FILUM-900245 format. One record per residue (C-alpha): residue in three letters; x, y, z. Coordinates in steps of 0.1 Angstrom, whole numbers, plus 5000, padded with zeros to 4 digits. Layout:
REC   code   east   north     up
REC    ALA      X       Y      Z
...
This chain:
REC   code   east   north     up
REC    MET   5050    4646   5059
REC    GLY   5039    4657   5093
REC    ALA   5012    4678   5103
REC    ASP   5041    4707   5112
REC    SER   5039    4718   5075
REC    GLY   5051    4754   5082
REC    THR   5085    4739   5089
REC    THR   5090    4707   5069
REC    SER   5074    4724   5033
REC    HIS   5096    4752   5033
REC    PRO   5131    4751   5021
REC    ARG   5158    4764   5048
REC    THR   5165    4801   5043
REC    THR   5200    4802   5031
REC    ASP   5226    4822   5057
REC    ILE   5233    4853   5035
REC    ALA   5267    4863   5044
REC    LEU   5270    4901   5034
REC    THR   5288    4927   5043
REC    ASN   5272    4958   5059
REC    PRO   5278    4978   5027
REC    ALA   5265    4950   5005
REC    ARG   5233    4943   5027
REC    TRP   5224    4983   5021
REC    ARG   5231    4981   4986
REC    ALA   5203    4954   4983
REC    PHE   5180    4971   5002
REC    GLY   5186    5005   4980
REC    VAL   5176    4986   4949
REC    ALA   5150    4969   4966
REC    ALA   5134    5001   4981
REC    ALA   5139    5021   4948
REC    VAL   5118    4996   4930
REC    ALA   5089    4994   4954
REC    ALA   5091    5033   4954
REC    ILE   5083    5031   4916
REC    THR   5056    5004   4917
REC    ILE   5040    5027   4945
REC    LEU   5046    5058   4921
REC    ASP   5021    5042   4896
REC    LEU   4993    5040   4922
REC    SER   4992    5081   4923
REC    LYS   5009    5097   4896
REC    VAL   4985    5082   4870
REC    ASN   4956    5098   4887
REC    VAL   4964    5131   4875
REC    ALA   4965    5122   4840
REC    LEU   4931    5109   4833
REC    PRO   4920    5141   4820
REC    SER   4944    5139   4795
REC    ILE   4942    5102   4784
REC    GLU   4901    5112   4782
REC    GLN   4912    5140   4758
REC    ALA   4938    5123   4738
REC    LEU   4921    5087   4737
REC    GLY   4884    5095   4739
REC    ALA   4880    5072   4767
REC    GLY   4847    5067   4789
REC    SER   4842    5072   4828
REC    THR   4843    5033   4830
REC    GLU   4876    5029   4809
REC    LEU   4891    5060   4830
REC    GLN   4886    5036   4864
REC    LEU   4898    5006   4846
REC    ILE   4931    5022   4845
REC    VAL   4932    5033   4882
REC    SER   4916    5004   4896
REC    GLY   4927    4975   4873
REC    TYR   4961    4982   4885
REC    VAL   4952    4981   4922
REC    LEU   4936    4948   4915
REC    THR   4959    4931   4897
REC    PHE   4985    4941   4921
REC    GLY   4962    4927   4953
REC    LEU   4954    4896   4935
REC    PHE   4990    4884   4927
REC    LEU   5004    4898   4963
REC    VAL   5000    4865   4983
REC    PRO   5009    4838   4957
REC    MET   5040    4854   4945
REC    GLY   5049    4859   4981
REC    ARG   5045    4824   4990
REC    LEU   5065    4814   4959
REC    GLY   5096    4836   4968
REC    ASP   5092    4823   5002
REC    GLN   5095    4785   4988
REC    ARG   5121    4793   4957
REC    SER   5138    4825   4948
REC    ARG   5129    4861   4957
REC    ARG   5158    4875   4936
REC    ALA   5147    4861   4907
REC    LEU   5107    4864   4910
REC    PHE   5121    4904   4919
REC    LEU   5135    4905   4885
REC    VAL   5109    4889   4865
REC    GLY   5083    4913   4880
REC    LEU   5108    4940   4874
REC    VAL   5111    4929   4838
REC    LEU   5073    4926   4832
REC    PHE   5068    4963   4851
REC    THR   5092    4981   4825
REC    LEU   5078    4964   4795
REC    SER   5045    4970   4805
REC    SER   5053    5004   4810
REC    LEU   5067    5009   4776
REC    ALA   5036    4993   4765
REC    CYS   5015    5018   4780
REC    ALA   5036    5045   4766
REC    LEU   5030    5034   4728
REC    ALA   4994    5024   4737
REC    PRO   4975    5032   4703
REC    ASN   4938    5031   4719
REC    ILE   4921    5030   4752
REC    ILE   4920    4988   4752
REC    VAL   4955    4985   4748
REC    LEU   4960    5007   4774
REC    MET   4941    4991   4799
REC    VAL   4954    4956   4794
REC    CYS   4987    4969   4797
REC    ARG   4979    4986   4829
REC    LEU   4967    4952   4840
REC    LEU   4997    4937   4836
REC    GLN   5018    4962   4855
REC    GLY   4993    4955   4883
REC    VAL   5003    4918   4880
REC    ALA   5041    4927   4877
REC    ALA   5039    4954   4911
REC    GLY   5024    4921   4927
REC    ILE   5050    4900   4920
REC    GLN   5077    4923   4927
REC    MET   5068    4938   4959
REC    PRO   5065    4908   4980
REC    GLN   5101    4900   4975
REC    VAL   5113    4936   4984
REC    LEU   5097    4930   5021
REC    GLY   5106    4895   5023
REC    LEU   5142    4904   5012
REC    ILE   5143    4932   5042
REC    GLN   5130    4909   5066
REC    GLN   5154    4882   5058
REC    ILE   5189    4903   5055
REC    PHE   5184    4922   5086
REC    GLN   5177    4917   5119
REC    GLY   5171    4934   5154
REC    ALA   5178    4970   5159
REC    GLU   5190    4973   5122
REC    ARG   5157    4959   5110
REC    GLY   5139    4988   5124
REC    ARG   5162    5013   5106
REC    ALA   5157    4993   5074
REC    PHE   5119    4993   5075
REC    GLY   5125    5034   5087
REC    LEU   5143    5039   5055
REC    PHE   5120    5020   5038
REC    GLY   5089    5036   5050
REC    ALA   5108    5071   5044
REC    THR   5108    5060   5004
REC    ILE   5073    5049   5005
REC    GLY   5060    5083   5018
REC    LEU   5079    5102   4996
REC    ALA   5068    5081   4964
REC    THR   5029    5080   4975
REC    ALA   5033    5121   4979
REC    PHE   5054    5131   4951
REC    GLY   5033    5110   4930
REC    PRO   5004    5136   4920
REC    THR   5032    5161   4918
REC    LEU   5054    5142   4892
REC    GLY   5022    5133   4876
REC    GLY   5012    5168   4869
REC    LEU   5045    5181   4861
REC    MET   5048    5151   4831
REC    ILE   5016    5166   4819
REC    ALA   5030    5200   4819
REC    LEU   5058    5191   4800
REC    GLY   5044    5168   4774
REC    GLY   5012    5189   4771
REC    PRO   4976    5179   4772
REC    ASP   4979    5152   4741
REC    ASP   5012    5134   4751
REC    GLY   5019    5142   4787
REC    TRP   5002    5112   4801
REC    ARG   5026    5090   4777
REC    TRP   5057    5109   4796
REC    ILE   5042    5091   4829
REC    PHE   5046    5057   4814
REC    TRP   5079    5066   4796
REC    MET   5099    5075   4827
REC    ASN   5090    5042   4839
REC    VAL   5115    5024   4813
REC    PRO   5150    5041   4818
REC    LEU   5141    5037   4854
REC    GLY   5133    4998   4850
REC    ILE   5163    4995   4831
REC    ALA   5188    5006   4858
REC    ALA   5173    4991   4883
REC    ILE   5172    4957   4863
REC    ALA   5209    4959   4861
REC    ALA   5216    4971   4896
REC    ALA   5193    4944   4907
REC    VAL   5215    4921   4888
REC    TRP   5248    4931   4902
REC    VAL   5240    4933   4938
REC    LEU   5209    4911   4952
REC    PRO   5220    4880   4967
REC    THR   5206    4848   4963
REC    THR   5184    4841   4987
REC    ARG   5175    4802   4985
REC    VAL   5190    4771   4982
REC    HIS   5184    4747   4955
REC    THR   5162    4717   4965
REC    GLY   5143    4688   4948
REC    ARG   5110    4699   4962
REC    ARG   5080    4708   4945
REC    VAL   5066    4739   4947
REC    ALA   5038    4738   4969
REC    LEU   5011    4767   4960
REC    ASP   4978    4753   4969
REC    PRO   4960    4756   4933
REC    VAL   4926    4753   4949
REC    GLY   4936    4778   4975
REC    VAL   4949    4802   4947
REC    ILE   4917    4803   4928
REC    LEU   4895    4806   4957
REC    PHE   4916    4838   4973
REC    GLY   4914    4852   4938
REC    ILE   4878    4853   4935
REC    THR   4873    4862   4972
REC    VAL   4895    4889   4968
REC    LEU   4883    4899   4931
REC    ALA   4843    4897   4949
REC    LEU   4852    4923   4976
REC    MET   4876    4948   4957
REC    TRP   4850    4952   4926
REC    PRO   4824    4970   4936
REC    PHE   4847    4997   4961
REC    LEU   4867    4998   4926
REC    PHE   4840    5006   4905
REC    THR   4820    5033   4930
REC    THR   4826    5067   4921
REC    GLY   4794    5085   4934
REC    SER   4779    5092   4901
REC    PRO   4739    5083   4895
REC    ASP   4753    5062   4869
REC    ASP   4772    5036   4892
REC    ASP   4755    5001   4886
REC    PRO   4738    4994   4918
REC    ARG   4741    4954   4909
REC    ARG   4776    4960   4919
REC    TRP   4774    4956   4957
REC    TRP   4758    4919   4951
REC    LEU   4796    4909   4947
REC    LEU   4799    4911   4984
REC    THR   4775    4880   4989
REC    VAL   4799    4864   4965
REC    PHE   4828    4874   4987
REC    LEU   4813    4860   5016
REC    LEU   4806    4826   4999
REC    PHE   4840    4823   4985
REC    ALA   4857    4838   5018
REC    GLY   4840    4811   5039
REC    LEU   4851    4785   5014
REC    PHE   4886    4797   5011
REC    VAL   4886    4790   5051
REC    ALA   4876    4759   5050
REC    TRP   4897    4743   5022
REC    GLU   4930    4760   5038
REC    ARG   4919    4743   5072
REC    ARG   4912    4709   5054
REC    TYR   4945    4715   5032
REC    ALA   4966    4722   5062
REC    ALA   4952    4692   5083
REC    ARG   4966    4667   5053
REC    GLY   5000    4682   5063
REC    ASN   5004    4705   5035
REC    ALA   5011    4741   5031
REC    PRO   4983    4763   5029
REC    LEU   4984    4796   5007
REC    ILE   4977    4815   5042
REC    PRO   4987    4798   5073
REC    PHE   4963    4814   5099
REC    SER   4989    4808   5124
REC    LEU   5000    4838   5112
REC    PHE   4967    4859   5128
REC    ARG   4975    4843   5159
REC    ILE   5008    4866   5165
REC    GLY   4990    4896   5183
REC    SER   5013    4921   5167
REC    TYR   5014    4913   5133
REC    ARG   4972    4910   5136
REC    ASN   4972    4940   5149
REC    GLY   4995    4957   5127
REC    THR   4981    4944   5096
REC    LEU   4943    4958   5109
REC    LEU   4962    4992   5117
REC    ALA   4977    4993   5079
REC    THR   4949    4984   5064
REC    SER   4927    5015   5081
REC    TYR   4954    5036   5078
REC    PHE   4959    5030   5041
REC    ALA   4919    5036   5037
REC    ALA   4926    5070   5049
REC    LEU   4959    5082   5034
REC    PRO   4954    5079   4995
REC    ALA   4917    5089   4999
REC    LEU   4933    5122   5017
REC    PHE   4956    5128   4989
REC    LEU   4932    5121   4962
REC    LEU   4904    5146   4977
REC    THR   4925    5174   4985
REC    THR   4941    5176   4948
REC    LEU   4903    5169   4934
REC    TYR   4892    5199   4956
REC    LEU   4923    5220   4943
REC    GLN   4916    5211   4906
REC    THR   4877    5208   4905
REC    GLY   4871    5233   4931
REC    LEU   4898    5259   4930
REC    GLU   4905    5252   4891
REC    LEU   4942    5249   4900
REC    GLU   4969    5235   4876
REC    PRO   4976    5196   4878
REC    VAL   5008    5205   4888
REC    PHE   5003    5230   4913
REC    ALA   4978    5208   4931
REC    GLY   5002    5180   4931
REC    MET   5027    5200   4947
REC    VAL   5010    5206   4982
REC    THR   5014    5170   4988
REC    ILE   5053    5180   4988
REC    GLY   5045    5196   5025
REC    PHE   5038    5157   5035
REC    ALA   5065    5141   5018
REC    ILE   5097    5154   5027
REC    PRO   5089    5156   5065
REC    SER   5072    5119   5063
REC    ALA   5104    5111   5049
REC    ILE   5121    5122   5077
REC    ALA   5100    5108   5104
REC    SER   5100    5077   5092
REC    TRP   5138    5074   5097
REC    VAL   5133    5084   5128
REC    GLY   5107    5065   5139
REC    GLY   5126    5034   5125
REC    ASN   5153    5045   5147
REC    LEU   5132    5048   5175
REC    VAL   5106    5020   5173
REC    SER   5128    4994   5190
REC    ARG   5130    5016   5224
REC    VAL   5097    5034   5221
REC    GLY   5073    5006   5206
REC    ARG   5038    5014   5198
REC    PRO   5035    5047   5216
REC    LEU   5053    5059   5183
REC    VAL   5026    5047   5164
REC    VAL   4996    5063   5184
REC    GLY   5014    5098   5185
REC    GLY   5016    5095   5146
REC    LEU   4981    5087   5141
REC    ILE   4967    5115   5165
REC    MET   4991    5142   5144
REC    VAL   4976    5129   5109
REC    LEU   4938    5133   5127
REC    VAL   4946    5166   5137
REC    ALA   4963    5173   5101
REC    ALA   4931    5157   5083
REC    GLY   4906    5184   5102
REC    GLY   4931    5212   5096
REC    LEU   4929    5204   5060
REC    VAL   4891    5208   5059
REC    LEU   4889    5241   5082
REC    VAL   4914    5253   5055
REC    ALA   4890    5247   5023
REC    VAL   4861    5260   5042
REC    PHE   4875    5289   5061
REC    ALA   4906    5304   5040
REC    SER   4907    5324   5008
REC    PRO   4909    5305   4978
REC    ALA   4941    5321   4969
REC    ALA   4954    5314   5002
REC    THR   4943    5278   5009
REC    PRO   4972    5260   4985
REC    TRP   4997    5277   5006
REC    ILE   4982    5268   5041
REC    MET   4973    5233   5027
REC    GLY   5011    5224   5023
REC    ALA   5019    5237   5055
REC    VAL   4991    5218   5076
REC    MET   5005    5191   5051
REC    ILE   5039    5192   5074
REC    LEU   5024    5182   5106
REC    GLY   5004    5149   5089
REC    GLY   5036    5144   5068
REC    LEU   5056    5143   5103
REC    GLY   5028    5120   5119
REC    GLY   5027    5096   5091
REC    GLY   5062    5090   5093
REC    LEU   5055    5079   5127
REC    VAL   5030    5055   5112
REC    LEU   5041    5039   5085
REC    SER   5079    5023   5091
REC    PRO   5072    5018   5131
REC    ASN   5042    4998   5123
REC    GLN   5058    4976   5097
REC    THR   5089    4968   5120
REC    LEU   5062    4961   5153
REC    ALA   5039    4940   5128
REC    LEU   5067    4919   5113
REC    ALA   5089    4916   5145
REC    ASP   5074    4882   5155
REC    VAL   5070    4868   5125
REC    PRO   5095    4840   5114
REC    VAL   5116    4847   5087
REC    ARG   5109    4819   5064
REC    GLU   5076    4832   5061
REC    GLY   5086    4872   5058
REC    GLY   5075    4872   5021
REC    LEU   5044    4855   5026
REC    ALA   5036    4880   5059
REC    GLY   5047    4910   5041
REC    SER   5024    4902   5010
REC    VAL   4994    4895   5033
REC    GLY   5002    4932   5049
REC    GLN   5006    4948   5012
REC    LEU   4970    4931   5005
REC    GLY   4956    4945   5032
REC    GLN   4969    4979   5025
REC    ARG   4955    4975   4987
REC    ILE   4922    4965   5003
REC    GLY   4921    4996   5024
REC    THR   4929    5018   4998
REC    ALA   4904    5007   4972
REC    VAL   4880    5006   5000
REC    GLY   4889    5040   5012
REC    THR   4889    5056   4981
REC    ALA   4856    5044   4969
REC    VAL   4839    5053   4999
REC    ALA   4859    5092   5001
REC    LEU   4850    5095   4964
REC    ALA   4811    5083   4965
REC    LEU   4804    5107   4997
REC    PHE   4826    5136   4972
REC    TYR   4806    5131   4939
REC    ALA   4772    5124   4956
REC    THR   4773    5155   4971
REC    ILE   4786    5173   4943
REC    TYR   4755    5158   4920
REC    ARG   4733    5164   4949
REC    GLU   4742    5201   4957
REC    THR   4747    5215   4922
REC    GLY   4727    5241   4908
REC    THR   4710    5246   4944
REC    ARG   4741    5263   4960
REC    ASP   4770    5284   4950
REC    SER   4796    5265   4933
REC    LEU   4826    5271   4959
REC    VAL   4800    5260   4983
REC    VAL   4791    5229   4966
REC    TYR   4829    5219   4968
REC    HIS   4836    5229   5003
REC    ASP   4804    5207   5015
REC    ALA   4815    5179   4991
REC    TYR   4854    5180   5007
REC    LEU   4841    5180   5039
REC    ILE   4817    5150   5037
REC    GLY   4843    5132   5018
REC    MET   4870    5137   5043
REC    SER   4846    5129   5070
REC    SER   4856    5092   5058
REC    VAL   4892    5098   5060
REC    ALA   4889    5110   5098
REC    VAL   4865    5075   5103
REC    PHE   4895    5051   5090
REC    ILE   4920    5074   5109
REC    ALA   4902    5068   5142
REC    LEU   4896    5031   5135
REC    ALA   4937    5027   5129
REC    PHE   4942    5048   5162
REC    ILE   4916    5025   5183
REC    VAL   4938    4991   5174
REC    SER   4970    5009   5178
REC    ILE   4954    5016   5216
REC    VAL   4945    4982   5219
REC    ASP   4975    4967   5207
REC    MET   4997    4991   5229
REC    SER   4975    4979   5258
REC    ARG   4980    4943   5250
REC    ARG   5020    4949   5249
REC    ARG   5021    4965   5282
REC    ALA   4999    4937   5295
REC    ALA   5021    4908   5283
REC    ALA   5055    4931   5299
REC    ARG   5039    4934   5330
REC    GLU   5034    4898   5328
REC    GLU   5065    4887   5318
REC    ALA   5084    4911   5345
REC    SER   5060    4891   5370
REC    GLU   5075    4856   5357
REC    ASP   5109    4869   5358
REC    GLU   5104    4884   5395
REC    GLN   5093    4851   5403
REC    LEU   5122    4831   5388
REC    ARG   5147    4855   5407
REC    ALA   5127    4848   5441
REC    GLY   5133    4810   5437
REC    PRO   5111    4787   5453
REC    THR   5091    4792   5488
């Protein structure tokens, strides 16, 4: 085997002879399953008080119900994306979907908190198996401007799922009651999962040819990578701002640095031997992919935290019912879906400036939410926040799907699943870090000021300080977008100059 392992160790991608309607049917199934997966990142948050009451869970156990899902989701993304690129994305998609459905059933029937935590970990594993296959499939069956439209619809779907999660969770609790409402959140995944399995068997194409080659998963790399990701995410996932937080958790960042160095050294050595590493670092030499991944990581450090802080402020500060607090995010969801579709169609013509404009709108919306919380009356606050969310949704739709399209545009199709899963890992890490920072600032302010100031003023301050971290992460994403836009314009000028010299001919 030669040194060019990126081409020799991968089976060739099958030319998928699909009609246009067949491609979009396959896309519809994949996007729907991705939406179900993302819903479980946000809808369970509003159920934590009900779970605490019903099962007698403590704060650490409640944290594991949320963070355990994110953790195992992130751990499995890259290895499963690698495996999907080498073998059948369709088969792995079905495996992940079946596991997700069964683990959701087990969550709904959980007799105690321990069983629920274990089943949530399995749900995260299932999500980590199926999500890379979704992105790899879109990358494989669509090309050119059509790929932009597909990612536009995908972004709209994910945006709706992210923003509707709190509303849907609150609605299930309202319907099921304080004791069993949290079970309804998991029960709803079961019929959805069964329908998705049937649809996937029916419409998803075969994406790989059978080969006699062994699967090259780089087992040492997988172990080193797993420890690296675990050590990075763990201290952030278990940061709540409470005085009870264990300060020793931050020592895990030392473990992260150590194993990150070992992982990089191993991967380079493994590749030098002619093998295919778990993560080909050549991906990050692609400027569009590197910048798009950094931008998405920063953006996802901000957006879930924005939703969580807003619903927390409305529920705990203004004592709004969960279903009504969740409904405020509908103002973000619908405009985001529309803007994602529009952005997906415009990105091939407009490019990175579309994302820059979207980030400005999201940043303005974040500032607007804080102003509303501080200066509006409690009765008017949810309504005005819902209106401000419309601006944020329009901007968010112009960020998510266009950035996905731009980030993967220059990535070889044979590495589409892996590239997508690395990008998703960045998003999950961003979510873990951003949420931890925002929650720590929010709750630390409450612990510090409670008893010294009026209750509503305390929550005003907590929301303001927590949202400051959201603004910082949006600003970081904005800076990356400006850098990428400048790089693209410089490349375009250089290409135009070379074309002009070619047309001029030899002097």
